[in-house]
VOZA-759470 format. One record per residue (C-alpha): x, y, z. Coordinates in steps of 0.001 Angstrom, whole numbers, padded with zeros to 6 digits, always signed. Layout:
XYZ/...
// end
This chain:
+020431-005309-002503/+020825-002528+000073/+018000-000060+000484/+018939+003602+000439/+016871+005730+002812/+016272+009452+002486/+018145+011907+004688/+016682+013622+007759/+013902+011070+008154/+013118+012065+011719/+013417+015832+011331/+010373+018028+011830/+010799+019327+008288/+011074+015893+006669/+010185+016164+002983/+006596+015064+002365/+004364+014713-000689/+001030+013017-001442/+001602+009454-002634/-000906+010075-005431/+001439+012713-006891/+003957+009962-007590/+001259+007962-009350/+000493+010948-011583/+004119+011286-012626/+004486+007541-013101/+001426+007227-015309/+002545+010087-017546/+006004+008508-017861/+004484+005105-018599/+002308+006695-021270/+005352+008262-022876/+007066+004874-022973/+004113+002840-024275/+001386+004190-026542/-000872+001216-025674/-001503+002738-022248/-004859+004469-021854/-006504+006082-018846/-010101+006135-017633/-011438+008124-014681/-014691+008391-012740/-014927+012207-012571/-011993+012591-010163/-009174+013340-012590/-007495+016101-010568/-007987+014397-007202/-006371+011150-008320/-003625+012992-010266/-004635+011294-013514/-004836+014855-014885/-001133+014745-015833/-001827+011889-018265/-004998+013568-019561/-003117+016771-020366/-000296+014909-022117/-002444+012392-024033/-006023+013694-024345/-006748+011270-027188/-005915+008328-024869/-008044+009523-021946/-011714+008670-021323/-013871+010443-018753/-016409+007818-017729/-018225+009963-015171/-019689+008809-011875/-020192+005242-013062/-017599+003033-011426/-019079-000255-012625/-018839+001040-016173/-015329+002305-015487/-013771-001136-015071/-016045-002905-017552/-015057-000540-020356/-011430-000867-019278/-011650-004652-019493/-012975-004405-023039/-010151-002065-023976/-007643-004502-022478/-009143-007310-024548/-008567-005105-027603/-004872-004781-026782/-004726-001651-024653/-003267-001310-021139/-005956+000591-019219/-005489+002459-015941/-008695+003292-014061/-008820+005753-011180/-011303+006774-008528/-011474+007003-004764/-010870+003578-003256/-014230+003854-001478/-015846+003698-004923/-013359+001538-006830/-013052-001208-005651/-015651-000297-003000/-018587+000099-005384/-017568-002033-008352/-015912-005106-006875/-018235-007510-008689/-017342-006013-012070/-013645-006135-011190/-014070-009788-010271/-015967-010915-013359/-014619-008696-016151/-011032-008110-015019/-009785-010831-012644/-011764-013772-014038/-010624-012943-017568/-007075-012132-016410/-007126-008799-018216/-004269-006342-017525/-006462-003570-016131/-004765-001359-013533/-007154-000273-010776/-006008+002810-008893/-007719+003317-005533/-006910+006783-004240/-007767+008438-000899/-007468+005150+000997/-007126+004855+004782/-008244+006989+007725/-005834+009775+006761/-008454+010923+004230/-009497+012930+007301/-012601+015148+007558/-014527+013280+004844/-015212+010655+007501/-016040+006985+007544/-017927+006891+004236/-014825+007940+002298/-012154+006292+004462/-011683+003047+002573/-010282+000468+004985/-011416-002810+003424/-009797-002589-000016/-006703-004663+000779/-008977-007475+001915/-011258-007168-001111/-008492-007134-003679/-006037-009686-002330/-008653-012469-002365/-009157-012106-006125/-007310-014692-008209/-004821-013170-010692/-004800-009779-008881/-001530-008062-007917/-001908-005750-004892/+000535-002931-004151/+000567-000236-001444/+003499+002133-002104/+005188+003643+000933/+005701+007119-000467/+005358+009182-003644/+008776+008187-005002/+007898+004518-004738/+004415+005133-006154/+005991+006462-009334/+008150+003340-009649/+005234+001018-008857/+003016+002670-011470/+005646+002148-014159/+006090-001454-013032/+002422-002442-013178/+002135-000793-016580/+004373-003543-017911/+003489-006576-015761/+000669-007894-017971/-001573-008656-014972/-004684-007260-013273/-003249-004940-010638/-004460-002783-007778/-002443+000124-006425/-003472+001833-003171/-002843+005565-002738/-003182+007950+000195/-004594+011474-000043/-002495+013578+002323/+001190+014423+002198/+003294+011677+003755/+007045+011616+004489/+009321+010441+001693/+011634+007754+003107/+012918+006254-000149/+015101+007766-002881/+015356+007515-006633/+018077+004897-006081/+016023+002743-003683/+014953-000538-005294/+011399-001441-006207/+010299-004677-007798/+006839-006231-007776/+006799-009106-005292/+009813-007909-003284/+010079-006773+000345/+012971-004742+001726/+014747-004660+005065/+015135-000974+005890/+016677-001407+009335/+018345-004407+010946/+017360-005634+014404/+017098-008766+016505/+014299-008183+019022/+011204-007886+016807/+010266-007649+013129/+008170-004578+012313/+006413-005380+009025/+004767-002488+007226/+003035-001548+004019/+001916+001743+002504/+001946+004825+004751/+002719+002733+007832/+006289+001869+006856/+007486+005380+007698/+005693+005164+011036/+007525+001887+011719/+010858+003605+011049/+009876+006247+013604/+008825+003501+016038/+012117+001637+015574/+014064+004827+016203/+012152+005379+019446/+012581+001755+020535/+016325+001987+019945/+016484+004745+022570/+015037+002183+024995/+017522-000524+024111/+015207-002470+021790/+016559-003412+018344/+013644-003544+015922/+014017-004765+012358/+011888-002816+009868/+010698-004626+006740/+008895-002658+004047/+006392-004760+002079/+004909-002666-000738/+003648-005734-002604/+000923-007351-000520/+000192-009913-003221/+002319-011758-004131/+004155-011641-000805/+007926-011924-000617/+007744-014939+001691/+011499-015513+001795/+012381-012044+003068/+009543-011957+005595/+010210-015419+006998/+013955-014800+007230/+013356-011679+009297/+010815-013266+011624/+012950-016379+012061/+015764-014115+013239/+013724-011987+015664/+011138-014475+016971/+008372-011867+017143/+006441-009887+014530/+004240-006805+014420/+002339-005682+011342/+001033-002183+010630/-001484-001047+008031/-003832+001892+007559/-006660-000558+006946/-008724-003306+008550/-006526-005972+010100/-009200-008599+009408/-008295-010159+006085/-005913-007341+005213/-002134-007062+005242/-001919-008327+008829/-004144-011228+007854/-001845-012094+004962/+001177-012151+007284/-000742-014227+009845/-001550-016796+007169/+002061-016914+006014/+003433-017404+009524/+000771-019934+010550/+001604-022173+007609/+005399-021779+007628/+006781-020412+010892/+004266-020093+013762/+005413-016990+015624/+003849-014523+018092/+002223-011751+016056/+000651-008402+016951/-001419-006695+014252/-001725-002906+014297/-004434-001333+012174/-008152-000716+012255/-009633-003091+014788/-012963-004106+013235/-014403-000605+013233/-015017+002312+010888/-013146+005592+010906/-014206+009043+012094/-014001+012642+010931/-010937+014608+011984/-007581+015794+010752/-005245+013089+009407/-002837+013493+012326/-005657+013334+014876/-007024+010161+013342/-003687+008379+013090/-003091+009132+016770/-006657+008180+017704/-006273+004730+016157/-002739+004060+017364/-001133+004387+013940/+001629+006910+014701/+005230+005905+015217/+005054+006854+018889/+001920+004796+019505/+003299+001823+017570/+006485+001956+019650/+004361+001722+022811/+002429-001230+021386/+005624-002988+020302/+007279-002526+023703/+004204-003870+025498/+004153-006856+023138/+007871-007542+023650/+007545-007366+027427/+004644-009812+027378/+005934-012247+024752/+009086-014334+024696/+010995-014685+021458/+009890-017851+019735/+012334-019951+017760/+011683-023401+016415/+013177-025274+013550/+010922-027014+011031/
// end
């Protein structure tokens, strides 16, 4: 299936919107479609955009307060009673503060609780390292039964929210705070467990998730000006991975680079490293947070500081290509 990209992706006035806004619309739509859906929040209803559901269905909304462990435990009980609960907080607090309760009451019991971690990544900005959740991908993808999704933009976040509402599984969805460019359209496909080739190329596979996919499109555009054909693969579902699409791309290009607004250790880059090591050993460069915490600053300053902009990723990719031969081997 071809992937339709938005127009004017590289214009200065590219259309942008907070990814969490798409979640808010998606949850309200899911609630309209299924009366079993309920929502629980830890005193951050407006910030996480769960307010749209609260306003539409006040009788199906529970304000838990600043009690994240209780948030998911109550949700698990509601799931056991036949409801489909969505819980929302900042990712620094859920799953950051309540991972043990998620593990024992949600994942272990395979309850279809949907955990929404908002304000993830360094682009949270001035709130600094305490609120810049960078370890959540690692924490959530190691849990048995857990589906892990990082939408690339607000349009995809709306689709992903509707999808996890009906998947019958414990699920984690990762949302950014600031406005980010919208690269997909209403017609672009989204399916849990699927990755999408957004741009064809033969010199390197640029594999991205969440906010970093747009930056990879920018990087590929810059590399093309230098005669380098980069293939961009968008991977919104981190668990389960679309192994077939990823391996097909890397087998074609012989090099891979991953990008995530999170710790590379155990995160998305770690998942790709595991996949390649076991199936198609290939040179890999991981772009993300390099075993360190974030800092205070504007979102743009921080993305540049940590090498997470399209321009900086293009520089990293070119350096990697110049230093690493394409690797092809049949197994």
